Phi, psi and omega in degrees: 000136182285150180287151178294160185303322184292338183269356182289140181288138179289155177287147179303136184305322182293320179294319179296321178295322179296318178303313185291318180295322181297321181293340180266312188280322184297315178302319180297315181299313183291323180296317180296317181298316187275341183256000180234090184302327182296318179295313183295323180295317180293330182277344187286142170291164185299328186279346185271124180287332180197176186276348185303311180296340178277339183262320196297334183285338180292309177298325178299310180297317181297317182291316179295321177294320178301316181296322179294314180295319179296321179295315176297320180296333178295333180260354178229062189292344180278354183272107183290332179296315179295321181296308181290326179297315179297317178301313184293318181294319178295319181293316178294320177297322177295319176296324176296326177297320177300313179296319180294325180292313179298313180292330178293323177298317178295319182295315181298329181274358185253357183242152176248123191247154172294162187307313186292347181272349183298320179295318180297319177298314179301313181293322178296318178294317179294317178297323178297322178290321176298321180295320179298315179295315183302306185282340171297311179292317183298318180297319178299316180297316180292325179294317178296316179298318180294316181297325180264007178057042180269351185288348178283347179277116189301313184297315181294319179294324177296324179293312182292331175296315180294317179299322178297324178293325174300318177296325176295321177297319178295322177299318180299312183294319180295316179296324179299317177297320179295319178296323178296319179299321182280306191276337178260321186251357175073025181296124179078002178271120186297329182285344182277119177249128181249124179243144175294136183265131174253121183282138179286129182249144175298147180276088182208149178296338181291342183265011181296330176269182179298145174236148178289141179245178185284355181265012180077010178239210180219159180234133178242116173223085188299137174255351174224150189289328189242330187302326185297333180294337179298337181264001184246161171257126183249123174256142178100204185276083180298328180293337181272003179259125179243123179249140178207164173256134180232159180286120180259019180069234180297340179280349186081203177291135178236157181279131177246120179249121181246131178232161187244014176126329179278136181299141178224131177240132183237120181229155175257130187285066176225108186289135180224154179259263174284126192218150171240135178240130173239137179202114171283125185220158176234118184254012186299328183258019183238129178248097182158209184234130172253130180248136161270118187251141178228164175052044184285128174258319175197188186290353181242355183228111183189165172260154184211155165234118186248147180232134176219186180277007179234331188202168168241127182234148176231145180176198182223140174260121179241108183056036178088350177270127183272124177246117186274142171260324180205151181211114183234142177293138181197136178233109180281163176209122179069209181284129179226135174269112181264147175224134172238131178242126174237101185233099183056248184263003182252135179228117184238143181231133182234153171225119183049048175069013174249128180290130179255319184219149178215096181258167179225141180197188180289151176298128183281355182076232180231160177167166179293168183233149176182208180229158178224129178248131177224100183161200178229149178115200187236132174254129176261132182231123176285306177200163171234131183225131176242154178219139176277122183278336178230081187302336182284346181288148177292141178268000000 
């Protein structure tokens, strides 16, 4: 039979003092580290791409240790040290989850990943947010129980013990996704170089329009200036669009699209869900906005990532009204390889392998993919390539 609460031996004063000081100093330390990029950058060793891998292992260790101490405490309920130890470890681990989530957001925006890793990054980010919410609520519950001395009640303590183990399972799955990003896809590994892949096309006039590729998407590398439009759907003033092939130097012939001010949207009638678009383009002779459009329903309803000489914007057009998810300053120069990723509720935009914008919005479902020009002048395009990020999804 367990001893009554009043008979339990008190925790040694020094240990109790350490618990209390840790609960005050650690949150402040972690908050400063994760919210001040300048400090974290200066503190990082040369081999570390960001602070996330240096932080993330602490909450994992703290939470697993908390679960182990809590489990032992369930069978040694008279031991006050185990009871307070589990509470403190869970609380510290929960605070560590907050730090890991903030640093993880910075880390995710600092790496350029191969196509197949985009889905893993999206899932890892979502799982991290679920973990943040779970342990945020769980820590509050444990704090209330500790403050009201409710942990001595066997039934109630058994419930929170089981709930804590559920959180450990969620931690395991989240960490597994993070490990896959690093060890399988090389996220944050300096030696890993990711290059956009250009699919080889047969030398035939039949390939002037988009062709399906092995990634569940399509690739456009026009060999004739006008024939490729026969395979596309054009919204807007098609008569105001002039297409030609121009010498792109080392790139060979490139597609030149010239517009006179009226918006023109060009899409390929192949419906896609989660999608990645890559396109090396030169906007130096274009005054206006070029959009990579996804989930197109018609000329007024679509999702977009737009590039101009001032900014990168992400959002959705609903009946012609633009609703922004993110808007970042950006000034391109010369040839730039642009990438737009639309994966469920995550929308990421890159320029020459650097993330510029990362917006969040509703899942766009499915729809065709293409580009939209709104301005005057000429856009040079080497190729446009799309890839399906979740091939199992219905098109």
